[in-house]
Structure formats: C-alpha cells, structure tokens
C-alpha positions, 0 to 999 in steps of 0.5 A: 562363086565364093572364091571369085567374090573373096578374091575381089573379082569385078562384079561383071566377071562374076556375073559372066561366070554365073551366066556361063557355068550355072545359068546356061545349065539351068536354061538349056531345057528350061523353056521346054520343061518349066511348065511341067516342074512340080513346086518342089522342083521349082523350089530346088532350082530357085535355091540354086539361083538364090545361093549363087546370088548370095555367094557371088554377092550378085543381084541375079534375076529369078528363075521365072524371069530367066524362064520368061526370057529364054522362052520368048527368045526361043519362040521368036527364033522359031517364028522368025525362021523361014523354015520353022520347026513348028508351024503356027497356023493363023486364023482369018482374024490374025490370031494363031490357032490354039490346040484343043486340050483334053489334059493338063499335059497338053495344055502345058506343052511347048507348042500350046504355051508358045501359041499363047505367047504369040497371041499375046504379042501379036494381038 
C-alpha cells in the first residue's frame, strides 16, 4: 500500500488493491467468527485496517462496518436461495423462530445472529 501511494497511483486503484489483498482475507470468515472474537483479537484486526488506511492514504471503513456488510450479504444470500443451507422457521406472526440459548456460545452462533437480523429486517 505504501509503494502504491508513493508512486502516485490513483486512489481507486489503491482501494481496489486493498479490497483484493487485505479486505478479502479479513472478511472470508469474518461473518462467522466476528461475534466470537475477544477484545484483543478485534484490536489486532482493527490495527490492520487502520495501518492500511494510513499507509495507503485512504479513508477505509472500520472492521465493524465490514462485518455488518458481509454478514448482511451472506444472510440475504442464504435466505433468497430456493434451497437454503439453513432453514429459517417462521412463526404464525411472521417473525422467524429464535433458538433457545443456554450459553453465550449458542447466542453468538451464526444462525442465532442471522435470525435476529432477519427479524429486524422483516418486521
């Protein structure tokens, strides 16, 4: 990123390079593991984004924004699929059935967070 900025490469090309090389690696599993990351893990991942922003002289979105966008895309893709990987059960009220949570691990799992998102979007 530093070399591209130093050589005077156009901002759109620097942003494309960041998206292709750094953000794609960060977001590959981010929608699944984000809720399970500790504060120190989030700090490390945020430092990668901040340093890329500084070195590439770009205004990049935060890790939380990146997570929200990738998570919404993944959930809507699963929901729109005619044969989804995950079945979302609807209640007679139109809301989606949530899972019973006995532990925080279950509360933070992909399916539970996806159901919460779908209930927010479709209510």
